C-alpha positions in Angstrom: 0.0 0.0 0.0 1.3 3.4 -0.9 1.9 6.2 1.6 -1.0 8.2 0.0 -3.4 5.2 0.3 -2.4 4.7 4.0 -3.4 8.2 4.8 -6.5 7.9 2.8 -7.4 4.9 4.8 -6.9 6.9 8.0 -9.2 9.7 6.6 -11.7 7.0 5.7 -11.7 5.7 9.3 -12.3 9.3 10.6 -15.1 9.7 8.1 -16.6 6.4 9.1 -16.6 7.4 12.8 -18.1 10.8 11.8 -20.9 9.1 9.8 -21.7 6.9 12.8 -21.7 9.8 15.2 -23.7 12.3 13.0 -26.0 9.5 11.9 -26.8 8.6 15.5 -27.4 12.3 16.3 -29.5 12.9 13.2 -31.7 9.9 13.9 -32.4 11.0 17.5 -32.9 14.6 16.4 -35.3 13.8 13.5 -37.1 10.6 14.7 -36.6 10.6 18.5 -37.5 13.2 21.1 -34.0 14.6 20.9 -30.4 13.3 21.0 -30.4 14.4 24.7 -32.5 11.3 25.4 -30.6 8.9 23.2 -29.0 5.7 24.7 -25.4 7.1 24.4 -26.1 10.5 26.1 -23.6 9.5 28.8 -20.8 9.4 26.1 -21.8 12.0 23.6 -24.0 15.0 24.4 -25.8 17.4 22.2 -26.5 19.9 25.0 -30.0 19.2 26.1 -33.5 19.2 24.8 -33.0 22.4 22.8 -31.8 21.7 19.3 -29.3 24.0 17.5 -30.7 24.6 14.1 -29.3 25.9 10.8 -32.0 26.7 8.1 -34.5 24.8 10.3 -32.5 21.6 10.5 -30.3 20.2 13.2 -26.6 20.8 12.7 -25.8 17.1 12.8 -27.6 16.7 9.4 -25.0 18.9 7.7 -22.2 17.1 9.5 -23.7 13.8 8.3 -23.8 15.0 4.7 -20.2 16.2 4.9 -18.9 13.0 6.6 -20.7 10.8 4.1 -19.2 12.8 1.2 -15.7 12.4 2.7 -16.4 8.7 3.1 -17.5 8.2 -0.5 -14.5 10.2 -1.9 -12.0 8.4 0.3 -13.5 5.1 -0.6 -13.2 5.8 -4.3 -9.7 6.9 -3.9 -8.8 3.6 -2.2 -10.5 1.5 -4.9 -9.0 3.4 -7.9 -5.6 5.1 -8.1 -6.0 8.3 -6.0 -6.1 11.6 -8.0 -4.8 14.9 -6.6 -8.1 16.6 -7.5 -10.1 14.2 -5.4 -7.7 14.4 -2.5 -7.8 18.2 -2.8 -11.6 18.0 -2.4 -11.0 15.9 0.8 -8.7 18.7 2.1 -11.4 21.3 1.3 -14.0 19.3 3.1 -11.7 18.8 6.0 -11.2 22.6 6.2 -14.9 23.3 6.0 -15.8 20.6 8.5 -13.1 21.8 10.9 -14.4 25.4 10.7 -18.0 24.3 11.0 -17.6 22.1 14.0 -15.1 24.5 15.6 -17.7 27.3 15.3 -20.4 25.0 16.8 -18.1 24.1 19.6 -17.5 27.7 20.5 -21.1 28.6 20.0 -22.7 25.8 22.0 -20.1 25.8 24.9 -19.4 29.5 25.4 -22.4 31.4 24.0 -25.4 29.1 24.5 -23.7 27.7 27.7 -25.6 24.4 27.2 -25.3 21.8 29.9 -23.7 18.6 28.7 -23.9 15.1 30.1 -20.9 13.8 28.2 -18.4 15.2 25.8 -20.2 17.6 23.4 -20.9 16.1 20.0 -19.3 19.1 18.2 -16.0 18.3 19.9 -16.1 14.8 18.6 -16.9 16.2 15.1 -14.0 18.7 15.4 -11.5 15.9 16.3 -12.8 13.8 13.3 -12.6 16.7 10.9 -9.1 17.6 12.0 -8.1 14.0 11.6 -9.5 14.0 8.1 -7.8 17.3 7.2 -4.3 16.1 8.4 -4.6 12.7 6.8 -5.8 14.2 3.5 -2.9 16.7 3.5 -0.4 13.9 4.1 -2.1 11.8 1.4 -1.9 14.7 -1.0 1.8 15.1 -0.3 2.3 11.4 -0.8 0.9 11.3 -4.3 3.4 11.0 -7.1 3.8 14.1 -9.3 2.5 12.1 -12.3 -0.9 12.0 -10.6 -1.2 15.8 -10.7 -4.0 17.5 -12.6 -2.8 19.4 -15.7 -3.4 23.2 -15.6 -6.5 24.3 -17.4 
């Protein structure tokens, strides 16, 4: 396995954990009373019965979409020879996800001052996105120059 594929596998692992976490939170926010009452609220907390919404949807829905996109892109890069353009998209999603979850962490913890029963979910998301970002950057650096995209 090449160095790039090793780091893509690490990014895939972080994306998988993110899909599980955000999928769990999305399920409890959409179909349950709230993630505050989910069975894992001792481990991961979403801050109580009040939902944090963006455009009327819980924030975990957006996290789920981004983690799922990273999962699909990293999976295709492991099945086929990885392309710099695809890995660059992973880096971009890692940056956007890190900013998104970092903002939510600050907003929920310091501005809303929500009470948490476990580690806030946004902190888990932040750790997963930082892992995706670092692994994607290292994968990009590990790609051979012949894999680069020609200038348009």
